[in-house]
matplotlib code that plots the C-alpha trace (Angstrom):
import matplotlib.pyplot as plt

x = [0.2, 3.1, 4.4, 1.2, 0.8, 4.2, 3.8, 0.8, 3.4, 2.2, 5.1, 4.1, 6.2, 5.1, 4.6, 2.2, 0.3, 0.1, -1.0, -3.7, -5.0, -5.2, -7.2, -9.6, -9.9, -8.5, -6.8, -5.0, -6.3, -3.7, -3.3, -1.7, 0.7, -0.8, 1.8, 0.0, -1.2, 1.6, 2.4, 1.3, 4.6, 6.8, 8.7, 7.8, 11.0, 10.9, 11.9, 15.1, 15.5, 12.0, 12.6, 16.5, 17.6, 19.9, 22.1, 25.4, 27.0, 27.8, 25.8, 23.4, 24.2, 22.2, 22.8, 21.0, 20.2, 18.6, 19.4, 21.7, 21.8, 25.8, 28.0, 28.7, 31.6, 31.5, 32.2, 29.2, 28.3, 27.0, 26.6, 26.5, 25.2, 24.5, 21.0, 20.8, 19.2, 18.2, 21.6, 24.1, 27.1, 30.4, 31.4, 35.4, 36.4, 39.7, 41.5, 39.6, 37.6, 39.3, 40.6, 38.8, 39.3, 40.3, 37.2, 37.4, 38.0, 34.3, 32.8, 34.7]
y = [0.0, 2.4, 1.6, 2.5, 5.9, 6.6, 5.7, 8.3, 11.3, 11.2, 11.5, 8.8, 6.1, 2.7, 3.5, 6.2, 3.9, 1.3, 3.7, 5.2, 1.7, 0.6, 3.9, 3.3, -0.5, -1.6, -4.8, -6.5, -9.6, -12.0, -15.7, -17.2, -20.1, -23.4, -25.4, -28.0, -29.9, -32.2, -32.4, -35.4, -35.8, -35.4, -38.5, -39.5, -40.9, -43.7, -43.4, -45.8, -46.1, -47.6, -51.0, -50.4, -50.9, -48.3, -49.7, -48.3, -44.8, -43.5, -46.0, -43.4, -39.9, -36.9, -33.8, -30.5, -28.4, -25.4, -22.0, -20.0, -16.2, -15.6, -12.5, -12.4, -14.6, -16.7, -20.5, -22.7, -24.4, -27.9, -29.3, -33.0, -34.8, -38.3, -39.6, -41.3, -38.8, -41.4, -42.8, -41.2, -40.4, -39.8, -35.9, -35.7, -31.9, -32.4, -30.5, -27.3, -27.2, -25.4, -27.5, -27.8, -25.1, -22.5, -20.5, -16.9, -14.8, -13.3, -16.8, -17.9]
z = [0.0, 0.6, -2.8, -4.2, -2.3, -3.4, -7.0, -7.1, -6.1, -2.4, 0.3, 2.5, 4.4, 5.4, 9.0, 8.5, 5.7, 8.5, 11.1, 8.8, 7.8, 11.5, 12.4, 9.6, 10.5, 7.1, 7.0, 3.9, 2.4, 1.0, 0.6, 3.9, 3.7, 3.9, 5.3, 7.2, 4.1, 2.8, -1.0, -2.8, -4.5, -1.9, -0.6, 3.1, 4.6, 6.9, 10.8, 10.2, 14.3, 14.7, 16.6, 17.1, 20.6, 21.6, 24.5, 24.2, 24.1, 20.3, 18.6, 17.0, 16.2, 14.7, 13.2, 14.1, 10.9, 12.7, 11.3, 13.1, 12.0, 12.0, 10.9, 7.3, 6.1, 9.1, 9.0, 9.0, 12.0, 12.0, 15.7, 16.0, 19.1, 20.3, 19.9, 23.1, 25.6, 28.3, 28.3, 30.8, 29.0, 30.8, 30.9, 30.7, 31.9, 30.4, 33.2, 32.7, 35.6, 38.5, 41.4, 44.7, 47.1, 44.4, 44.8, 44.4, 47.5, 47.3, 47.3, 50.7]

ax = plt.figure().add_subplot(projection="3d")
ax.plot(x, y, z, "-o")
ax.set_aspect("equal")
plt.show()
């Protein structure tokens, strides 16, 4: 709507058009996305872990493909994690934790 108004030689920004439309109780009519219906030609992939007994660590892994916005020209991030949440995997600190008794003076 703002572009239409600007094309007709009126100085008006999108915020003003939005405010005026809200004041006149006008709402845009457009087609909403229909994401709940599956496309009949898209393949439905089977769940490959069905019936598989996961009984040891590092038996099954998965990849997270969530989009994480990053600064331009940053290296991509593809985290991998074990797919056995109910198994308690050993946690190694590799000597990075503070030794016992070395708390800061404010904590003591």
